[in-house]
N, C-alpha and C positions, 0 to 999 in steps of 0.2 A: 505492500502499500504506501504510494508516494504522499512525503512530506516534506513535500518543497512551496507550501504557499504562508507568507506571512500576510496577518494571524494564520493559523488552519483553519481551515471551515471543515474537516472529515469528522463524521460521526459516524459509527459503527454502532450507535443506539443500545449500548452494552447494558447502561443503566437503569435507572426506576424513576427518574426524571428527566425531563428535557435537559436538554443543556439550556445555560444560559447566554449563549451565542446565537441563539435563537429569536428574531423577532417575529409575534403570533400576530396574524389579524384577524380580527373576529373569534378572536381567542373560546372555545368550548373546552373543558378539561375532561370531562364527563367523557368527553369521545376522542379523547387521545391518550392511548396508556400503551404502557411495557406489561408485558404478560411474561416475562422471565425466557423470553425464547429468542432472546437476539433482535428480536425489532419492536419498530414502534409502530404501534397501531392504531388510523387515523380514520374514523370511523364515517361511513358515508352519510352525509348532513346536507337538508335543500343548502342550495347556493350555487353561484357560478363566477365564470372570469372572462366575461367574453361582452363586446358592444357595449351598452352602456350600463352591463350589470357588475357588478362589483360585491358581490357578496359571500361569495363560499368563507366557510369558517376554519377554522384551524391552518389558515396559511403561513408555514413558515418561509422565510427570509433570512438572507445576512446577505454584505456586500459582498459585490461579486469582485474576484482581484484584480488587478491592473493588469495589461498584457495578455499574452496569449495564457487559458486556461482550456479543460477538460474535464467535466463534471463527470458522473457515474453511479446511478442507482439501481437498485436492485428490489423487487417488491413483487408479495405475494398477488396475488389477483384472482385468488382461485373463488373465492365470495361475489367477484364483482359481475353478476350474472343479468342484470338488471337491464335494459336500456337507458344509455345515459351515463351509465357506474364512469365514473374517471379519476386516472392519477395517475399522477407524475411530475415533471418540472415546473416551476413559473421562472418567467424574468420579469421583473415585476421594475418602473420607473417609476409612476405617478398613478393615482386616482384621484376621479375630477379635478381634472379629465383624464379618463383613461388610457394606458398606456402602459402595456403588459402586453406578455404572450403564454401561454401556457403549453406543453407537450407532452402528450398524455397517453398513456395506454386507456381504449374506451372500450365500453361493449355495447354493442349493436342489436342485444336479446338475441337473436342467433349467429350472428357472427360476432366480429372485435375487430379491431384496427390501431393502429399508431395514427395519431395527426396531431397537428399543432394550429393554434389558431390565435393570430397575430392582433392586437387591440389595439388600433393607433389614436388618439384623440376619441373614445369612442366608436370608429369605425371598424370592424370586424373583418379580415382574411381568413378562411378555412382552409386548409391545406392538408390532405388523406397523403397517407403511406399505401400501401398492399395492403389488403384484407390477409387475417391471420386462420389458417381453415379450421387450426382443432384450437379450441382453450387452454390455452398454456395454466398449469400451476403458479410459474415464476415467471416474471419479464423484467427487462430490464430497458433502461434510458439512458442516452448520454448524449450530452449534448456538448461541443465544441464551439471557443472563441476562439477569433484571430486577434480579440481589442481592437479592432476597428468598427467593430458596429456589425460584422455579421457575425450569425450563427448556424451551426448545424444541427439539426438533431436528424439521432438516428435509433432504431426500436432493436432488438433481437428476443429470441425467446431461448438462449442456452449464454449469453454471454461471451460469444465466439463468433461467430458471424452474424452481421450486423447487415444492415439496411437503414438505405438514410429516408427520413420522411417529407416526401419532399422537396425543394428549392429552399435554399439556405434562409435564415429570419431576418431580417434587415430592416433599418428606420423603427428600432422602436426605442431611442431617447439613448442620451449620452453613456457609451459604457463604460466613462469613468465613473458615475452614479448609478449603475444599474443593479440590481437586488437578483438574487438567487438564491432559490430554494421549491420545497414542496408542495402541493396540493392534493386532497379528493373532494369528489363531489358528485351530485345529482341536482335534480331539482324537485329532488322527493326526499326525507327524513328515512334515516334507517337504523336498527339496535343490533343489525344483526351480517351486515355486508361492510366489508372493507378494506383498505391496503395494510399488506404489515412491507416496510420498509426493512430493508435488509442493512442499507449501509449506504450515506452520501459521501463521496469518495470526490477532492476537487485534485489533480492536478497541475499544477503551475507552468510546466515547462510548455515545448512547441511543441501541440502535439498536434494541428489542425493541418491541413496540407493547403500551400495557396489558393486560389481560385483563380481561371484564366478565363479571361473571353476573347470571343471570338467576332472580329466584326470586318463586315463586307462594304466594301468603297457603294455599292449602291445596297442601301438598305433592303429597299425594295425590287426585285426582279421588273425588267422595264416591260418583257412583253408579256404575251396573255398567260393563264395558268400557269404560274410561277415560273416561267422560262427566263431565262436571261437569252438579252441576242449577242454579248459578249460578254467572257469570263471574267467575274469578278476578283479582286484584288483581295487579298485575304490576311488582314491585322491579326494576330495574338499576342493578348497582354496578361501577364501573371501578377496577380498582388499579392503577397502574404500577411497584410497591414500589421502587427506590431512585432513578426514572427521574426524566425532567423534571417529571413530573405532569403528569395527563390532563387538558386542555383541555374534553372534550365530548363524550357518547354518542348514538348518534343510532339509534333504529328506526323500523322501519316496520312499519304493523301490513295483513296480506295485500294486500300489496303496493301499498299505497297510496304517499301523500304523504311523504319523509324529514322526523322530527321530530327537535329536539333535546331529550333526556332532563330533566326539570327534579322530576320529583314520579310518585309510584306513579299508574298507571290501570289502565281497564279495558276491554275492548273488547266492545262491543253488539252483539248478535244473536246468535241461537243457529246451532250448526250448527260445520263446520270453520275455527279458524282458527291464522295461522302468521305470529308477531311475529320479524323480523328486526332484528338489533342490532350496534353495534359500537364502540369508541371509539377515539378520534385522542388525541395525547398532543402537548405544548408543542413535540417535536422533531418533531413530522408524524411519526411513527408512524402504521400506521391498522392496528387490527385486522383480522382478516379476518370477515368475515360469521358471524355464529351464527345461531342459528334455535331459537326454544324453539312448539314445538306443542299446542294442547290442542281439546279442543269440549266446547260445550256444548247441554246439552238443557232447558233447564228446567221443559216444561211437556210434559203427557201429551199420547198421542195423540188425536184425537180421529173417535169410530166413528160412521156415519150408515145409514139401513135405506133400501134400494128395493124394495118390491115391486109382482108383476104379478101377473093371475089368468089364469087358465087357461079360463075357466068365469065371466061377469062376473056370475053371480047365486052360483053355487054353488062356484066356485076351482075346486082348491085355490089356495093365492098362493105365487108361488117368490118365495123372498126374497134379496136379495144386500146383503152386510156392505162400506163402503169405509171403510178407515183413514186417514186423514191424519197424519201428524204433522211437516205442512211441512218445515223445514231439520235438525229435529232428527233423532233417532239412527234413526228409523223404526221401525215395530211390526214386532215380532215375534211375538205372539199376540195372538188376539182372539176372545171367547167368546160365545155366546147361551147365553138360554134362552126358553121358548115357554110363556106361562100359567102361571108357576111352577115349570115342571117342571127336571130336570136340566141343568146347567152342560156343553155340549157347544165344542169346539173346532173353531172354525170357519176358525181359521188358523194352522199354528207354525212358526216356522222355527228352521234351527240354531243355534247360537250362533257367532259370527262372530270369531274372537278376532285376524284379522289382514284388513283392507279396504283396502291401500296409500295409507293416510292417516299423517303423519309422526305423529300423537294416535294412532293405533292401534300401531304400532311402538315407540313411545314405553313401551308397556305391556309387553314384552317387556324379558329380561335378557339379558347374553354371561356367559356361563361358559368361560373359557379366552381362548386367544389371538384376533387378527382382531376383526370384526363384521360388520355388514350394513346396508349402505343401500339409501335407495327410489331407484327406477332412474326416472330421469327423462324413459322415453319412453313417458308414458300408460298404459304395462299394469298398473301398483298392483304389481308385483310389488318383490319385495329382492335384491340381487345381493351376496355374500359378498366381503369385502375383509379382507385379511391370512392367519394363520396358521389352526393345528388347533382350534378349538371352536366354538363350540355356545349357537344364541339359545335362548332357553327361557319358556316362558310362567307366570310365577308361579301357576299355579291347578291345583290336585291334581283328576284326575278317577278315575270308578271305571269304570263298561263304557262304552262310546262307539263312535261310528263319528267316525272324522278322514277329513274328504276338504281334500282342497289339489291345487294345481296345482303341477305344474315344468318348467324343460324346460332345457336344453341351453346353454350361454354364450358355450362356444369357439365358436361360428361351422362353420366346416367342419374347423378345427385341432384332431383330436382328441376322445378324449372324459372327461368329467370325471366325478368320483368324490363322492356327497351321499348324505343320507340321513335318515332321520326318527329320533329318539330315542322310545321310550315307557314306559310305567311304573317309571320312576327315581322314588326317592326326593327329596327337597328336596336337592341340589345345593350348596347354602348352608350344612348344618349344622354346627354346630362349636357342641361337639366331635361329632366322627361317633359316630353310634351304632351305623348299621347294618353289619356287618362288610363287607360289600366295598365302602363307602365307607371301609374302614380299607385295603384292598390296593392293593399297587403305588402308580401314581400317581393313583390317585383320593383319597389320603390328602392328597396336598398341594393337585393342579388339580382346581378343583370339573366340568370338563368331563367329568374322567375317571369323575367317580362315574353318570353318562348309563351310560359304554361299559361299565362293572363290575357296575351294579347292574339298567339297564333294557335294553333290548335295542334295537339300532338298524338300522332298516329301510334295506334298502341301496338307493342309486343309483349303476351305471353300468352303461353298455350296451358298453362297448369290449370287443371282441373278442379284446384280449391284454392284459398289466397285469395288476390283479386280478382274480385268480379267482372275488369272491365276487360274482354280477352282481345287476343290477335285482329287487327282490323277496325278496333273501334276508335271513332273519334270522340278523345278520352272525354268523358262524364257529361256528352251531347247528345251522344246514338251509339251507344254502345254493345258491344258484338259478345252473344254466349258461345258457349263451350263449343254446342254444333255447328257456329256459324261461321268457326275460323278460318274454312277453306282446306285444300289439298294441303296437309304438311306431308312432307319427303322425312323422310330417315331422321333420327337423331344423327346430329351431327354433321349432315348435309348441308350446304349450301344452299339456299331458299330463295326465291326472287321475288322482289316486293318492287309495286308502281305504283304512283300516286299520280291521278290528275289532278290537277288545278287548272280547273277553266274557268274566268269570273268567280264565282263562288259557289261554283259548286266541285266537290270531291269526289275520286272516285278512285276505290281503291283493290287491287289485284294482288294474288298470291297464288305464284307457282301457272299465270295465266289465268286463276279465275276470279270475276270479280264477285269481293266479298262484304263490299260496300259503296252506297252512293247516300252521299251527303248533300242535304240544300243547305249551306251558310248562311239561311235568311234571317233579317232579324227577327228579333222577339224570342229567342230562343235561351234557356235557362241551363247552365249547369246543375249538375246533379251534385256539386259536392258546396257547401255552403262558403260564402265568399269569394267563386272563382267568378268573374262578371261577365256579362252575358255577350252573347252575338252581338247585340247592336254596337259594344265596343270593338267588335274583329272583325270589322267590316272594310280590309284593306285591300286594295287592288297589285299589290306586288308586297313582296318581303322576302325574309332571308329561311335557309334552311339548317337542319340542326340535328344532330345524333344525341342519343339521349343517353348518357353513363349514369344509372340508375342508384349506383353504392352499392355495399355489403356482398353477399353473395352472389349477388346477378352479375351474371354474363354473357351478353348477346353481344354476339362482334359485327362488325362492318366491313364490307368491302367493294369496293366495284361501283362507286356513286359517279352518276350521269345526268345530264338534263337536255331533254328535247325540248327547243325553242316550241311552242303551240298558237304560238299570239298570230292575231292573222296577219295573211301575208308571208308568216315564215318557209319557210323549204322545207322543214322537218326532218328525218332523216330518209337519205336516198341510195336505196344498193347500186353498187356500180355492176351494170352489166354491158355488152357490147350494143354498141348503133351502128344502124346499113346508112350508108349514103348511095345514089341513084344516078344515073345520069352519064354518059359518055362525055366524057372529056377531062379537062384538069380540074382538079379540086385542089381548097384548102380550107383546113382544119386546124383552127389555133385552140389552144389548150393553155388553161390556169390552174393554178394548184394554191392554198395555201394550208398552214401547219400548225398545230396546236399552240403553238406558240406564237402565232400571228403574223407567221414569215409569208410575204407574195412571191408568187413567183412572178418573173415579168409576163407576161403574152405572149406565149410564141406559136409562130404558124409553121404548119406542116404542108408537105402539097406531095398529089400524088393522081395519078392520070388513070380512069379507065377508058380501055379499048386502044391506047395505044399502040400498045402490040403485046404480041402473046405472051404473056410473064415465061421467065424461064422456069421448071416447072411444074408446070401448067397439069393439072391431073383430071380439070372439072368436077370435082365433089366436091366443090365449096371452101374447098379447103387452099386456095393458090394463093400463095403471099404474095404483097405488092409492094414493089419498091416507094418506101417514103421516104421522102426528103426536110429535112428539118430547115426551113426561114429564118433569117433573122429573127430574133424576140423585137416587141412593137415596140411594146410600154412597159415599164417597170413599176408601176399602179394600173388596178383594176377602175378600169372606166366603169359606170355608171350602168349599174343591171338593169333596169329600170322607173320608169318618171315613178315618185311617189305624191300622193295626192294629199299626205298628213298637213293639215292644222293644227291649229292651237286657240286657244280662248283664256281668258280670265274664268276664273268662277264668279260669286261675289266677293266685293272688298269695301269694306268700308274705307267711305269719303272723307271723314274727319278722323283723330286721335288726337290724345293730351299727349303732352314731350312726355311725361311721368309714365304712361302707359305702353310709350315707344321703348325709350328706355329700359323698362324693366322688361319686355314682352315682345318687342319688337311687331314688325307685321308676318301676319300668313296669307302667301298666297297663293291661293288655287287656281291652276291651270289645269283643262280640260285637253287631251291632244286625241286626235284622229286615227293616230298610228304612232310611229316609235320615231322618237324625235328629242336632241341635246341640244343645250343650250344654256345660258345663265339669266339671274335676273338680279337688278339693278336699283339701289334705291340712291336718289343722291337731290344734291339741292345745287343753287345757284352759286355763282361766285359771292357774288352780294349777300344771299343770307348766310353761308357758310362765316362770314366775316362779322356780320352782324349776331351770328352765337357764337362768335370766340372758336368758332373751329379750325381744326388743322386743314383738314381737305374737303371736298366738294361731296363725295361719297361715303356715305353713311352705312352703306350694309353691302353685299354682295353674297351672293351663293350660286352652284350648279343648280341645273335644273335636266332632270330626265326623265323621257317616257319609254318604257318599252314595249308601247305597243298601242292600243285606242284605252285607254284609261285616263281618270284626274289624280292628279300630284299634288301636295303641299308643300311648296317651300318656305322656309322661313328666314328672314332676314330681318336680323339684330343687332344691332351696334355695339363696336366692342365696349368694354370697362372705361375706358379712357370716353370715347364718345358719349355712354351715358352718364357719366361726371360732367360734363360740356353741358348737355341737354339738359339736366337736373339743376342748373347755375339758376339761379334770379335774374330778373331782368330780362331784356330782350323785348324783339315784338311778340305782338299776340298773338299771332298763325303766321305761318310761313308754307310754302309749298314744296313739298314735295315729288319729284320726276318717279314714279314705281317703272321700269323696263325692262322688256323681258323679252329675248331675244332665243329663238327655237330654229333649228337647224335639220333638216334634212339632207345625207350624206347626195354631194352633187346638183343641189339648187340651190340658190340666194335664201341667205335669214327673212325669216319671217318675226315683225318687229311688233310688241305691243306697249303700250303705251298707259298710265290711267294718273292724275294728279291727286293726291293725297294732301290735307290740311294738316298742317299739325300747330294743333293748339297747346297755349298755355297753361 
């Protein structure tokens, strides 16, 4: 046992009374006992330390050491069987305002896990580790500090093999003033359930490895679907806090040789890339391997033409197009036209937003607790880890068909709960603008924005437990067990498709429709407190995958989107086409890959009936010489004229300065088709001078319609402009000019204008 802290924080709990070194918050001595077994027994009492709550009893604290340190405890958890029973470490800075963190073993009733919850000025962040399959008798917790405000929490069931509990804990106060200690609690009192602490040990030598971050010079991919169109430059930086210092940083590219990092580098070649990296400090602490994944596609696909004659002299010619994108993202669209005619789609694929790669998964965001990890079984699936949350894709969609696969991950042990969220607004909206997003847990937890504003399409095949089965539009139109559709054998991947068109949702399992739901206003949830459908009438929204927490293990893969908006080309399967008529013909082709790279329009020429081609067989398979000509244009011309137009909805013509400064202006725009543009609110130079404003533009925002529907753009002034507008004095009223410019590709923009009077 190390004895290298001054003063020593260690406590073996061998006595009959609590050592005087401990500070006790909300002491309850009757529920803090020593029973002669060398353990401190703290009984579960009502209270907690999370968010605005700081009521846990018998919280033991000591001043944390300066510099780097590592605390370890062993505790008997055999009686912590009620959901919510929890015991472990506390990092404590203050109460009222609450800034602290708890690092605990916690019972979830039928399962158990390690987790940490950090509260910063009353706002909580919950991070969970992997579930513990079998309830242990003893649990171990370890907390390592780098002396500069970073804390790594780990759990173990044997004291030898440790698992990190989510990401490091940061930003919980001055590390030189923080306290560390122990706590046990639930939201109900008990006299029989307790945690028995065997010891509390703190080692003040450098036990924490450095922390390395990888930075790409282009933080976000410049291509579509997470593809870079040029290889990003990678910079690695390691921080050892107040430890013994960084010795070296090591990295590998795509599983290659280990290299000591010296300077920023790039990775050569197109395709998927993974860089592994870690740091070692002078105390020989080695960081766990981290990874950064990205993918590069710098070139457009290339399309070639093959033609065969049915009749060597008169044709027709059967033409096949072949597209090659090398190691790139793959062609998703190929078009052609014959002899200057209209452009025709030869092949069009869905938009694949999750394809089993780390780079693809990195484009998604996690809301709420837990997370998803790539599976290492070669299936391309993702597996949920931790508590209740949602993985969501940060791109809104209007009308679409969502296609994915799921499977039960529990093997033969019960059934898991999962689901797919559709048509919810941006869960990161701040401040909350949608009424449903201000309701209950949605006001503070981004995952609940999807629950309260969108719809969950349920996945659960169990005959008992949850009553809402697979295919349910959760709490609004539920399926019974005999309505879940044709399930595949346990462990097989199953197809799940959800058509979202207007406010009509059609759910299919393995090709069979199992639910049709009209999301009409006026429908109530069967769960108290959930907003009705009146507050869920979104014309576009986001897509999410649920991680339900505990033992629930619904796995997902192969997530694709097919555009169903009016005028969309949809999915087109490649098949040969025919060209008729004797004489010369020109076929122009062009392809686009998933990264957004567009091939130059390339013409190919051939002639029917010029001569009898060599190798003529007369059986319809005579090859025809095809000559590639020079590319015509590096950009795609307009496919077809669009008739999409836009118009304002109802906008108030008068607004007070105070209201505008606080809430801004909501601008409803109705589109008849896909358009994009911007909305701007301005004043004249004279008015800006009267109001003592530094600029004439008060607010601006992007506007995008993904089809024929209405959108709402929020124009809110910056905090500095709001303060300027709130100043007393100035004219009683001024005129604001609202300008909205909407565009259709290849056409002149349409401009909408409206005057709004700003009253003092």
